[in-house]
N, C-alpha and C positions, 0 to 999 in steps of 0.2 A: 114721250116719257117725260114726266115732270121731275126735275131735280129738287132736292131739298134746299130750302133757302139758306144762304150764307148770311148770318146776322153779324152786325158790327156794333161797336160801342163808341160813343163820343165822350171824351173826357172833360169837356167843358163843364165846370162846376163840380167835378168829382175829384176826390183825392186818390182814387185807386187807378192803376194803369194796367199794365200787361197781365199781372197776376189775376186780377178780377176778371178780365176779359177771357183769359184761358180757362179759369175755373168755371166760368159761366158758359163755356162752349162757343164763345164768340171767335171768329176768325179774322176780323178786321177791327182796328182801333184807330179812331180819328184823333190825331194828336195836334194841338195848336202849335203853330210855328214858334210862338212865344215861349213854349216849354222846351224847345230844342236849342242846344248850344251851337248855333250855326257857325261860329268861328273856331270851334274846337273839333278837329277831325277825329281825335281819339274818343271823345265823348259821343260823337255821332256813331262811330263804329260800335261803341258800347251799347247804345240805344238799339241799334240794329241787331246786335247779338242777343240782347235780352228778348226782343220780340221774336227773333228766329227760334230761339231755344224753346219758346212757348207755342210755336206754330201760329204766331200772329203776324198778319200783314198790316203795315201802317198806311194810313192816309193822312197827308199833311193838310191841315186847315190853315191857310196863310192869310185869310182876310183880304185886304186891299193890297194889290201889288202894282207898282208903277210899271207901265208897259215899256218904259225906256230901259229898265234895269231889273229884270226878273231873275237874273243869273244866280244870285246868292240863294234865292228861295228854291229854285229848281235843283241847284247843287246840293243843298241840305236834304231835300227830299230824296234825291238819288242816293245820297250817302246812307240814309236809313232804309233804303230799299222800297220806298213808297212808290207804287205805280200810279198814284193819283195825287194831284195837288188841287184842293178845292180853294179857289180864290176869285177875287173880282179884279179884272184888269182895268186900270184907269190911266 
């Protein structure tokens, strides 16, 4: 049995976020790490709450991550409930 595809949306270059994704029937939203307030736990919880309220799962696009210290990137991704971090380890 084939399952229907789960489409996602990448926000690079777009000004719309979770609202557009939810209205369009998307279930995943790729969010650049640069748009996340990585040092503000309350804001990270707010981002997660906004996504959860709309039925959106986040994917964090982190770009290049230094292999010696990926902790902050993965901690921010975990705080917003992102099961995936797309990055380049170097």
